[in-house]
N, CA, C and O atoms as a Maestro MAE file, in Angstrom:
{
 s_m_m2io_version
 :::
 2.0.0
}

f_m_ct {
 s_m_title
 :::
 protein
 m_atom[284] {
  # First column is atom index #
  i_m_mmod_type
  r_m_x_coord
  r_m_y_coord
  r_m_z_coord
  i_m_residue_number
  s_m_chain_name
  s_m_pdb_residue_name
  s_m_pdb_atom_name
  i_m_atomic_number
  :::
  1 25 130.481 81.567 210.185 1 A "MET " " N  " 7
  2 3 130.606 80.174 209.800 1 A "MET " " CA " 6
  3 2 129.318 79.231 209.487 1 A "MET " " C  " 6
  4 15 128.363 79.525 210.207 1 A "MET " " O  " 8
  5 25 129.049 78.070 208.500 2 A "CYS " " N  " 7
  6 3 128.204 77.497 208.354 2 A "CYS " " CA " 6
  7 2 128.008 76.096 209.555 2 A "CYS " " C  " 6
  8 15 126.917 75.654 209.914 2 A "CYS " " O  " 8
  9 25 129.147 75.671 209.944 3 A "LEU " " N  " 7
  10 3 129.330 74.679 211.224 3 A "LEU " " CA " 6
  11 2 128.769 74.792 212.054 3 A "LEU " " C  " 6
  12 15 129.085 75.902 212.482 3 A "LEU " " O  " 8
  13 25 127.940 74.309 212.786 4 A "LYS " " N  " 7
  14 3 127.597 74.378 214.003 4 A "LYS " " CA " 6
  15 2 127.607 73.529 215.096 4 A "LYS " " C  " 6
  16 15 126.773 72.625 215.071 4 A "LYS " " O  " 8
  17 25 128.466 73.611 216.201 5 A "ILE " " N  " 7
  18 3 128.889 72.176 217.130 5 A "ILE " " CA " 6
  19 2 127.822 72.264 217.851 5 A "ILE " " C  " 6
  20 15 127.617 73.470 217.986 5 A "ILE " " O  " 8
  21 25 126.965 71.630 218.432 6 A "LEU " " N  " 7
  22 3 125.679 71.253 218.929 6 A "LEU " " CA " 6
  23 2 125.661 70.117 219.934 6 A "LEU " " C  " 6
  24 15 125.700 68.993 219.434 6 A "LEU " " O  " 8
  25 25 125.612 70.192 221.185 7 A "ASN " " N  " 7
  26 3 126.034 68.896 221.897 7 A "ASN " " CA " 6
  27 2 127.096 67.957 221.931 7 A "ASN " " C  " 6
  28 15 126.958 66.942 222.614 7 A "ASN " " O  " 8
  29 25 128.434 68.210 221.104 8 A "ASN " " N  " 7
  30 3 128.931 67.479 220.682 8 A "ASN " " CA " 6
  31 2 129.361 66.808 218.964 8 A "ASN " " C  " 6
  32 15 130.304 66.142 218.535 8 A "ASN " " O  " 8
  33 25 127.570 67.662 218.075 9 A "GLU " " N  " 7
  34 3 127.207 67.272 217.152 9 A "GLU " " CA " 6
  35 2 127.643 68.168 216.402 9 A "GLU " " C  " 6
  36 15 127.626 69.318 216.842 9 A "GLU " " O  " 8
  37 25 128.273 67.866 214.769 10 A "ARG " " N  " 7
  38 3 128.103 68.585 214.313 10 A "ARG " " CA " 6
  39 2 127.177 69.155 213.331 10 A "ARG " " C  " 6
  40 15 126.614 68.297 212.652 10 A "ARG " " O  " 8
  41 25 126.882 70.311 213.085 11 A "HIS " " N  " 7
  42 3 125.121 70.424 212.057 11 A "HIS " " CA " 6
  43 2 125.783 71.340 211.014 11 A "HIS " " C  " 6
  44 15 126.457 72.298 211.394 11 A "HIS " " O  " 8
  45 25 125.588 71.044 209.569 12 A "ILE " " N  " 7
  46 3 125.139 71.307 208.812 12 A "ILE " " CA " 6
  47 2 125.045 72.230 207.958 12 A "ILE " " C  " 6
  48 15 125.708 72.145 206.924 12 A "ILE " " O  " 8
  49 25 124.320 73.172 208.156 13 A "ASN " " N  " 7
  50 3 123.680 74.674 207.347 13 A "ASN " " CA " 6
  51 2 122.838 74.102 205.879 13 A "ASN " " C  " 6
  52 15 123.527 74.126 204.859 13 A "ASN " " O  " 8
  53 25 121.521 73.641 205.752 14 A "LYS " " N  " 7
  54 3 121.251 72.938 204.935 14 A "LYS " " CA " 6
  55 2 121.857 73.524 203.304 14 A "LYS " " C  " 6
  56 15 122.228 72.986 202.261 14 A "LYS " " O  " 8
  57 25 121.718 74.735 203.748 15 A "GLU " " N  " 7
  58 3 122.022 76.115 202.462 15 A "GLU " " CA " 6
  59 2 123.440 75.371 201.761 15 A "GLU " " C  " 6
  60 15 123.696 75.286 200.560 15 A "GLU " " O  " 8
  61 25 124.194 74.911 202.829 16 A "THR " " N  " 7
  62 3 125.695 74.691 202.523 16 A "THR " " CA " 6
  63 2 125.626 73.725 201.831 16 A "THR " " C  " 6
  64 15 126.038 73.696 200.672 16 A "THR " " O  " 8
  65 25 124.974 72.561 202.560 17 A "PHE " " N  " 7
  66 3 124.594 71.160 201.486 17 A "PHE " " CA " 6
  67 2 123.953 71.373 200.100 17 A "PHE " " C  " 6
  68 15 123.907 70.659 199.098 17 A "PHE " " O  " 8
  69 25 123.619 72.228 200.299 18 A "LYS " " N  " 7
  70 3 123.077 72.904 198.516 18 A "LYS " " CA " 6
  71 2 123.912 73.202 197.654 18 A "LYS " " C  " 6
  72 15 123.891 72.827 196.481 18 A "LYS " " O  " 8
  73 25 124.806 73.982 198.225 19 A "ASP " " N  " 7
  74 3 125.916 74.434 197.587 19 A "ASP " " CA " 6
  75 2 126.656 73.299 196.931 19 A "ASP " " C  " 6
  76 15 126.737 72.970 195.748 19 A "ASP " " O  " 8
  77 25 127.222 72.745 198.132 20 A "ILE " " N  " 7
  78 3 127.897 71.208 198.271 20 A "ILE " " CA " 6
  79 2 127.267 70.448 196.402 20 A "ILE " " C  " 6
  80 15 127.965 70.250 195.408 20 A "ILE " " O  " 8
  81 25 126.120 70.267 196.541 21 A "PHE " " N  " 7
  82 3 125.166 69.658 195.027 21 A "PHE " " CA " 6
  83 2 125.764 70.724 193.871 21 A "PHE " " C  " 6
  84 15 126.616 70.699 192.982 21 A "PHE " " O  " 8
  85 25 125.132 71.344 194.236 22 A "ARG " " N  " 7
  86 3 124.886 72.917 193.082 22 A "ARG " " CA " 6
  87 2 126.462 72.660 192.800 22 A "ARG " " C  " 6
  88 15 126.659 72.239 191.660 22 A "ARG " " O  " 8
  89 25 127.610 72.821 193.582 23 A "ASP " " N  " 7
  90 3 128.868 73.130 193.020 23 A "ASP " " CA " 6
  91 2 129.480 71.915 192.231 23 A "ASP " " C  " 6
  92 15 130.177 72.114 191.236 23 A "ASP " " O  " 8
  93 25 129.176 70.528 192.745 24 A "HIS " " N  " 7
  94 3 129.674 69.416 192.475 24 A "HIS " " CA " 6
  95 2 128.767 67.896 191.573 24 A "HIS " " C  " 6
  96 15 129.035 66.735 191.263 24 A "HIS " " O  " 8
  97 25 127.737 68.760 191.474 25 A "TRP " " N  " 7
  98 3 126.523 67.486 191.173 25 A "TRP " " CA " 6
  99 2 127.005 66.777 189.820 25 A "TRP " " C  " 6
  100 15 127.271 65.589 189.636 25 A "TRP " " O  " 8
  101 25 127.042 68.004 188.804 26 A "THR " " N  " 7
  102 3 127.854 67.562 187.430 26 A "THR " " CA " 6
  103 2 129.344 66.622 187.478 26 A "THR " " C  " 6
  104 15 129.322 65.403 187.307 26 A "THR " " O  " 8
  105 25 130.267 67.181 187.665 27 A "ASP " " N  " 7
  106 3 131.133 66.480 187.560 27 A "ASP " " CA " 6
  107 2 130.944 65.022 188.517 27 A "ASP " " C  " 6
  108 15 131.115 63.890 188.064 27 A "ASP " " O  " 8
  109 25 130.596 65.307 189.776 28 A "PHE " " N  " 7
  110 3 130.488 63.986 190.812 28 A "PHE " " CA " 6
  111 2 129.221 62.645 189.332 28 A "PHE " " C  " 6
  112 15 129.101 61.472 189.684 28 A "PHE " " O  " 8
  113 25 128.823 62.892 188.552 29 A "LYS " " N  " 7
  114 3 127.424 62.465 187.892 29 A "LYS " " CA " 6
  115 2 128.596 61.877 186.875 29 A "LYS " " C  " 6
  116 15 129.043 60.742 187.040 29 A "LYS " " O  " 8
  117 25 129.037 62.711 185.853 30 A "GLN " " N  " 7
  118 3 130.553 62.234 185.232 30 A "GLN " " CA " 6
  119 2 131.811 61.558 185.491 30 A "GLN " " C  " 6
  120 15 132.566 61.145 184.610 30 A "GLN " " O  " 8
  121 25 132.058 61.438 187.122 31 A "LYS " " N  " 7
  122 3 132.706 60.270 187.512 31 A "LYS " " CA " 6
  123 2 132.265 59.174 187.597 31 A "LYS " " C  " 6
  124 15 132.539 58.307 186.767 31 A "LYS " " O  " 8
  125 25 131.470 58.968 188.641 32 A "TYR " " N  " 7
  126 3 130.337 58.013 188.435 32 A "TYR " " CA " 6
  127 2 129.210 58.123 187.952 32 A "TYR " " C  " 6
  128 15 128.227 58.593 188.524 32 A "TYR " " O  " 8
  129 25 129.275 57.641 186.719 33 A "ARG " " N  " 7
  130 3 127.849 57.109 185.868 33 A "ARG " " CA " 6
  131 2 126.620 56.673 186.257 33 A "ARG " " C  " 6
  132 15 125.564 56.979 185.704 33 A "ARG " " O  " 8
  133 25 126.779 55.764 187.468 34 A "ARG " " N  " 7
  134 3 125.802 54.901 187.698 34 A "ARG " " CA " 6
  135 2 124.583 55.648 188.259 34 A "ARG " " C  " 6
  136 15 123.402 55.304 188.209 34 A "ARG " " O  " 8
  137 25 125.156 56.799 188.832 35 A "TYR " " N  " 7
  138 3 123.850 58.500 189.658 35 A "TYR " " CA " 6
  139 2 124.082 59.477 187.383 35 A "TYR " " C  " 6
  140 15 123.847 60.683 187.466 35 A "TYR " " O  " 8
  141 25 124.209 59.319 186.840 36 A "ASN " " N  " 7
  142 3 123.913 60.264 185.868 36 A "ASN " " CA " 6
  143 2 122.305 59.056 185.343 36 A "ASN " " C  " 6
  144 15 122.257 57.992 184.725 36 A "ASN " " O  " 8
  145 25 121.636 59.604 185.741 37 A "THR " " N  " 7
  146 3 120.599 59.030 184.733 37 A "THR " " CA " 6
  147 2 119.413 59.772 185.938 37 A "THR " " C  " 6
  148 15 119.690 60.179 187.066 37 A "THR " " O  " 8
  149 25 117.790 59.773 185.121 38 A "LYS " " N  " 7
  150 3 116.788 60.864 185.307 38 A "LYS " " CA " 6
  151 2 116.082 60.729 186.702 38 A "LYS " " C  " 6
  152 15 115.301 61.560 187.166 38 A "LYS " " O  " 8
  153 25 116.418 59.721 187.217 39 A "TYR " " N  " 7
  154 3 116.074 58.913 189.083 39 A "TYR " " CA " 6
  155 2 116.199 60.042 190.123 39 A "TYR " " C  " 6
  156 15 115.573 60.633 191.003 39 A "TYR " " O  " 8
  157 25 117.958 59.953 189.183 40 A "TYR " " N  " 7
  158 3 118.930 60.860 190.574 40 A "TYR " " CA " 6
  159 2 118.376 62.139 190.390 40 A "TYR " " C  " 6
  160 15 117.910 62.885 191.252 40 A "TYR " " O  " 8
  161 25 118.500 62.360 188.870 41 A "GLU " " N  " 7
  162 3 118.479 63.646 188.556 41 A "GLU " " CA " 6
  163 2 116.875 64.039 189.360 41 A "GLU " " C  " 6
  164 15 117.286 64.613 190.368 41 A "GLU " " O  " 8
  165 25 115.939 64.043 189.424 42 A "VAL " " N  " 7
  166 3 114.664 64.205 190.110 42 A "VAL " " CA " 6
  167 2 114.862 64.321 191.647 42 A "VAL " " C  " 6
  168 15 114.470 65.286 192.303 42 A "VAL " " O  " 8
  169 25 115.467 63.311 192.122 43 A "ILE " " N  " 7
  170 3 115.672 63.440 193.357 43 A "ILE " " CA " 6
  171 2 116.813 64.732 193.683 43 A "ILE " " C  " 6
  172 15 116.479 65.545 194.545 43 A "ILE " " O  " 8
  173 25 117.900 64.874 193.119 44 A "ILE " " N  " 7
  174 3 118.160 66.102 192.994 44 A "ILE " " CA " 6
  175 2 117.669 67.642 192.902 44 A "ILE " " C  " 6
  176 15 118.214 68.652 193.348 44 A "ILE " " O  " 8
  177 25 116.938 67.552 192.464 45 A "LYS " " N  " 7
  178 3 116.419 68.300 191.633 45 A "LYS " " CA " 6
  179 2 114.836 68.587 193.172 45 A "LYS " " C  " 6
  180 15 114.155 69.517 193.605 45 A "LYS " " O  " 8
  181 25 114.990 67.288 193.381 46 A "LYS " " N  " 7
  182 3 113.743 68.115 194.700 46 A "LYS " " CA " 6
  183 2 114.448 68.501 195.895 46 A "LYS " " C  " 6
  184 15 113.763 69.024 196.773 46 A "LYS " " O  " 8
  185 25 115.524 68.367 196.079 47 A "MET " " N  " 7
  186 3 115.954 68.524 197.304 47 A "MET " " CA " 6
  187 2 116.992 70.087 196.939 47 A "MET " " C  " 6
  188 15 117.459 70.744 197.869 47 A "MET " " O  " 8
  189 25 117.149 70.367 195.876 48 A "LEU " " N  " 7
  190 3 117.942 72.143 196.237 48 A "LEU " " CA " 6
  191 2 116.760 72.838 195.896 48 A "LEU " " C  " 6
  192 15 117.028 74.011 195.639 48 A "LEU " " O  " 8
  193 25 115.202 72.498 195.763 49 A "ASN " " N  " 7
  194 3 114.148 73.127 195.194 49 A "ASN " " CA " 6
  195 2 113.350 73.162 197.151 49 A "ASN " " C  " 6
  196 15 112.618 74.106 197.449 49 A "ASN " " O  " 8
  197 25 113.620 72.186 198.072 50 A "CYS " " N  " 7
  198 3 112.926 72.025 199.026 50 A "CYS " " CA " 6
  199 2 113.414 73.379 199.292 50 A "CYS " " C  " 6
  200 15 114.546 73.723 198.953 50 A "CYS " " O  " 8
  201 25 112.250 74.482 200.137 51 A "GLY " " N  " 7
  202 3 112.159 75.007 201.060 51 A "GLY " " CA " 6
  203 2 112.281 76.405 200.433 51 A "GLY " " C  " 6
  204 15 112.555 77.377 201.137 51 A "GLY " " O  " 8
  205 25 112.059 76.514 198.994 52 A "GLU " " N  " 7
  206 3 111.814 77.358 197.831 52 A "GLU " " CA " 6
  207 2 110.332 77.901 197.931 52 A "GLU " " C  " 6
  208 15 109.391 77.310 198.460 52 A "GLU " " O  " 8
  209 25 110.314 78.859 197.461 53 A "ALA " " N  " 7
  210 3 108.734 79.459 198.606 53 A "ALA " " CA " 6
  211 2 108.046 78.560 196.280 53 A "ALA " " C  " 6
  212 15 106.820 78.634 196.199 53 A "ALA " " O  " 8
  213 25 108.499 78.136 195.349 54 A "LEU " " N  " 7
  214 3 107.941 78.680 194.120 54 A "LEU " " CA " 6
  215 2 107.561 77.074 194.148 54 A "LEU " " C  " 6
  216 15 106.662 76.674 193.409 54 A "LEU " " O  " 8
  217 25 108.387 76.005 195.169 55 A "SER " " N  " 7
  218 3 107.942 74.432 195.184 55 A "SER " " CA " 6
  219 2 107.013 74.368 196.879 55 A "SER " " C  " 6
  220 15 107.038 73.558 197.806 55 A "SER " " O  " 8
  221 25 106.442 75.351 196.695 56 A "GLY " " N  " 7
  222 3 105.321 75.244 197.787 56 A "GLY " " CA " 6
  223 2 105.912 74.908 198.947 56 A "GLY " " C  " 6
  224 15 107.003 74.346 199.044 56 A "GLY " " O  " 8
  225 25 104.753 75.459 200.405 57 A "TYR " " N  " 7
  226 3 105.225 75.023 201.274 57 A "TYR " " CA " 6
  227 2 104.312 75.007 202.351 57 A "TYR " " C  " 6
  228 15 103.223 75.343 201.888 57 A "TYR " " O  " 8
  229 25 104.209 74.752 203.723 58 A "SER " " N  " 7
  230 3 103.243 74.180 204.430 58 A "SER " " CA " 6
  231 2 103.263 75.818 205.290 58 A "SER " " C  " 6
  232 15 104.171 76.649 205.263 58 A "SER " " O  " 8
  233 25 101.828 75.902 206.078 59 A "LEU " " N  " 7
  234 3 101.969 76.915 206.401 59 A "LEU " " CA " 6
  235 2 101.222 76.771 207.514 59 A "LEU " " C  " 6
  236 15 100.013 76.540 207.480 59 A "LEU " " O  " 8
  237 25 102.258 76.968 209.112 60 A "TYR " " N  " 7
  238 3 101.905 76.703 210.776 60 A "TYR " " CA " 6
  239 2 100.741 78.356 211.028 60 A "TYR " " C  " 6
  240 15 100.469 79.387 210.413 60 A "TYR " " O  " 8
  241 25 100.490 77.862 211.969 61 A "VAL " " N  " 7
  242 3 99.423 79.048 212.430 61 A "VAL " " CA " 6
  243 2 99.163 78.689 213.766 61 A "VAL " " C  " 6
  244 15 98.545 77.627 213.851 61 A "VAL " " O  " 8
  245 25 99.384 79.131 214.642 62 A "CYS " " N  " 7
  246 3 99.274 79.447 216.075 62 A "CYS " " CA " 6
  247 2 98.064 79.721 216.298 62 A "CYS " " C  " 6
  248 15 97.715 80.841 215.925 62 A "CYS " " O  " 8
  249 25 96.548 78.449 217.253 63 A "GLY " " N  " 7
  250 3 95.490 79.092 217.239 63 A "GLY " " CA " 6
  251 2 95.683 80.001 218.290 63 A "GLY " " C  " 6
  252 15 96.026 80.990 217.641 63 A "GLY " " O  " 8
  253 25 95.694 80.239 219.093 64 A "ASN " " N  " 7
  254 3 96.319 81.033 220.078 64 A "ASN " " CA " 6
  255 2 96.945 82.523 219.853 64 A "ASN " " C  " 6
  256 15 96.044 83.239 220.291 64 A "ASN " " O  " 8
  257 25 97.908 83.315 219.446 65 A "CYS " " N  " 7
  258 3 98.687 84.499 219.085 65 A "CYS " " CA " 6
  259 2 98.299 84.633 217.404 65 A "CYS " " C  " 6
  260 15 97.970 85.714 216.915 65 A "CYS " " O  " 8
  261 25 98.367 83.699 216.820 66 A "GLY " " N  " 7
  262 3 98.452 83.663 215.326 66 A "GLY " " CA " 6
  263 2 100.006 83.939 214.629 66 A "GLY " " C  " 6
  264 15 100.328 84.550 213.611 66 A "GLY " " O  " 8
  265 25 100.701 83.303 215.516 67 A "LEU " " N  " 7
  266 3 101.927 83.713 215.081 67 A "LEU " " CA " 6
  267 2 102.167 82.568 213.705 67 A "LEU " " C  " 6
  268 15 101.649 81.468 213.897 67 A "LEU " " O  " 8
  269 25 102.966 82.766 212.243 68 A "SER " " N  " 7
  270 3 102.781 81.955 211.244 68 A "SER " " CA " 6
  271 2 104.721 81.599 211.028 68 A "SER " " C  " 6
  272 15 105.643 82.320 211.411 68 A "SER " " O  " 8
  273 25 104.795 80.471 210.413 69 A "GLU " " N  " 7
  274 3 105.462 79.638 209.965 69 A "GLU " " CA " 6
  275 2 105.627 79.378 209.196 69 A "GLU " " C  " 6
  276 15 104.538 78.989 208.773 69 A "GLU " " O  " 8
  277 25 106.798 79.159 207.988 70 A "LYS " " N  " 7
  278 3 106.419 78.848 206.919 70 A "LYS " " CA " 6
  279 2 107.157 77.240 206.875 70 A "LYS " " C  " 6
  280 15 108.127 77.008 207.597 70 A "LYS " " O  " 8
  281 25 106.716 76.424 206.164 71 A "LYS " " N  " 7
  282 3 107.918 75.260 206.649 71 A "LYS " " CA " 6
  283 2 108.092 74.783 204.874 71 A "LYS " " C  " 6
  284 15 108.888 73.903 204.547 71 A "LYS " " O  " 8
  :::
 }
 m_bond[283] {
  # First column is bond index #
  i_m_from
  i_m_to
  i_m_order
  :::
  1 1 2 1
  2 2 3 1
  3 3 4 2
  4 3 5 1
  5 5 6 1
  6 6 7 1
  7 7 8 2
  8 7 9 1
  9 9 10 1
  10 10 11 1
  11 11 12 2
  12 11 13 1
  13 13 14 1
  14 14 15 1
  15 15 16 2
  16 15 17 1
  17 17 18 1
  18 18 19 1
  19 19 20 2
  20 19 21 1
  21 21 22 1
  22 22 23 1
  23 23 24 2
  24 23 25 1
  25 25 26 1
  26 26 27 1
  27 27 28 2
  28 27 29 1
  29 29 30 1
  30 30 31 1
  31 31 32 2
  32 31 33 1
  33 33 34 1
  34 34 35 1
  35 35 36 2
  36 35 37 1
  37 37 38 1
  38 38 39 1
  39 39 40 2
  40 39 41 1
  41 41 42 1
  42 42 43 1
  43 43 44 2
  44 43 45 1
  45 45 46 1
  46 46 47 1
  47 47 48 2
  48 47 49 1
  49 49 50 1
  50 50 51 1
  51 51 52 2
  52 51 53 1
  53 53 54 1
  54 54 55 1
  55 55 56 2
  56 55 57 1
  57 57 58 1
  58 58 59 1
  59 59 60 2
  60 59 61 1
  61 61 62 1
  62 62 63 1
  63 63 64 2
  64 63 65 1
  65 65 66 1
  66 66 67 1
  67 67 68 2
  68 67 69 1
  69 69 70 1
  70 70 71 1
  71 71 72 2
  72 71 73 1
  73 73 74 1
  74 74 75 1
  75 75 76 2
  76 75 77 1
  77 77 78 1
  78 78 79 1
  79 79 80 2
  80 79 81 1
  81 81 82 1
  82 82 83 1
  83 83 84 2
  84 83 85 1
  85 85 86 1
  86 86 87 1
  87 87 88 2
  88 87 89 1
  89 89 90 1
  90 90 91 1
  91 91 92 2
  92 91 93 1
  93 93 94 1
  94 94 95 1
  95 95 96 2
  96 95 97 1
  97 97 98 1
  98 98 99 1
  99 99 100 2
  100 99 101 1
  101 101 102 1
  102 102 103 1
  103 103 104 2
  104 103 105 1
  105 105 106 1
  106 106 107 1
  107 107 108 2
  108 107 109 1
  109 109 110 1
  110 110 111 1
  111 111 112 2
  112 111 113 1
  113 113 114 1
  114 114 115 1
  115 115 116 2
  116 115 117 1
  117 117 118 1
  118 118 119 1
  119 119 120 2
  120 119 121 1
  121 121 122 1
  122 122 123 1
  123 123 124 2
  124 123 125 1
  125 125 126 1
  126 126 127 1
  127 127 128 2
  128 127 129 1
  129 129 130 1
  130 130 131 1
  131 131 132 2
  132 131 133 1
  133 133 134 1
  134 134 135 1
  135 135 136 2
  136 135 137 1
  137 137 138 1
  138 138 139 1
  139 139 140 2
  140 139 141 1
  141 141 142 1
  142 142 143 1
  143 143 144 2
  144 143 145 1
  145 145 146 1
  146 146 147 1
  147 147 148 2
  148 147 149 1
  149 149 150 1
  150 150 151 1
  151 151 152 2
  152 151 153 1
  153 153 154 1
  154 154 155 1
  155 155 156 2
  156 155 157 1
  157 157 158 1
  158 158 159 1
  159 159 160 2
  160 159 161 1
  161 161 162 1
  162 162 163 1
  163 163 164 2
  164 163 165 1
  165 165 166 1
  166 166 167 1
  167 167 168 2
  168 167 169 1
  169 169 170 1
  170 170 171 1
  171 171 172 2
  172 171 173 1
  173 173 174 1
  174 174 175 1
  175 175 176 2
  176 175 177 1
  177 177 178 1
  178 178 179 1
  179 179 180 2
  180 179 181 1
  181 181 182 1
  182 182 183 1
  183 183 184 2
  184 183 185 1
  185 185 186 1
  186 186 187 1
  187 187 188 2
  188 187 189 1
  189 189 190 1
  190 190 191 1
  191 191 192 2
  192 191 193 1
  193 193 194 1
  194 194 195 1
  195 195 196 2
  196 195 197 1
  197 197 198 1
  198 198 199 1
  199 199 200 2
  200 199 201 1
  201 201 202 1
  202 202 203 1
  203 203 204 2
  204 203 205 1
  205 205 206 1
  206 206 207 1
  207 207 208 2
  208 207 209 1
  209 209 210 1
  210 210 211 1
  211 211 212 2
  212 211 213 1
  213 213 214 1
  214 214 215 1
  215 215 216 2
  216 215 217 1
  217 217 218 1
  218 218 219 1
  219 219 220 2
  220 219 221 1
  221 221 222 1
  222 222 223 1
  223 223 224 2
  224 223 225 1
  225 225 226 1
  226 226 227 1
  227 227 228 2
  228 227 229 1
  229 229 230 1
  230 230 231 1
  231 231 232 2
  232 231 233 1
  233 233 234 1
  234 234 235 1
  235 235 236 2
  236 235 237 1
  237 237 238 1
  238 238 239 1
  239 239 240 2
  240 239 241 1
  241 241 242 1
  242 242 243 1
  243 243 244 2
  244 243 245 1
  245 245 246 1
  246 246 247 1
  247 247 248 2
  248 247 249 1
  249 249 250 1
  250 250 251 1
  251 251 252 2
  252 251 253 1
  253 253 254 1
  254 254 255 1
  255 255 256 2
  256 255 257 1
  257 257 258 1
  258 258 259 1
  259 259 260 2
  260 259 261 1
  261 261 262 1
  262 262 263 1
  263 263 264 2
  264 263 265 1
  265 265 266 1
  266 266 267 1
  267 267 268 2
  268 267 269 1
  269 269 270 1
  270 270 271 1
  271 271 272 2
  272 271 273 1
  273 273 274 1
  274 274 275 1
  275 275 276 2
  276 275 277 1
  277 277 278 1
  278 278 279 1
  279 279 280 2
  280 279 281 1
  281 281 282 1
  282 282 283 1
  283 283 284 2
  :::
 }
}
């Protein structure tokens, strides 16, 4: 299940959130034309590409053990 309950709060997996935009962004823009602009296209594209290796990332490395994590 993509929805997690933590401390009585609902958290949605970020991939689920991206899937909603991938599946419905075109229809949303057609219905709400004020969002059908270059400005919103750039924002949505950045959001959808966030976390993808091709878009770049930060590498965090522990100075003690050398463990690394990409974000």
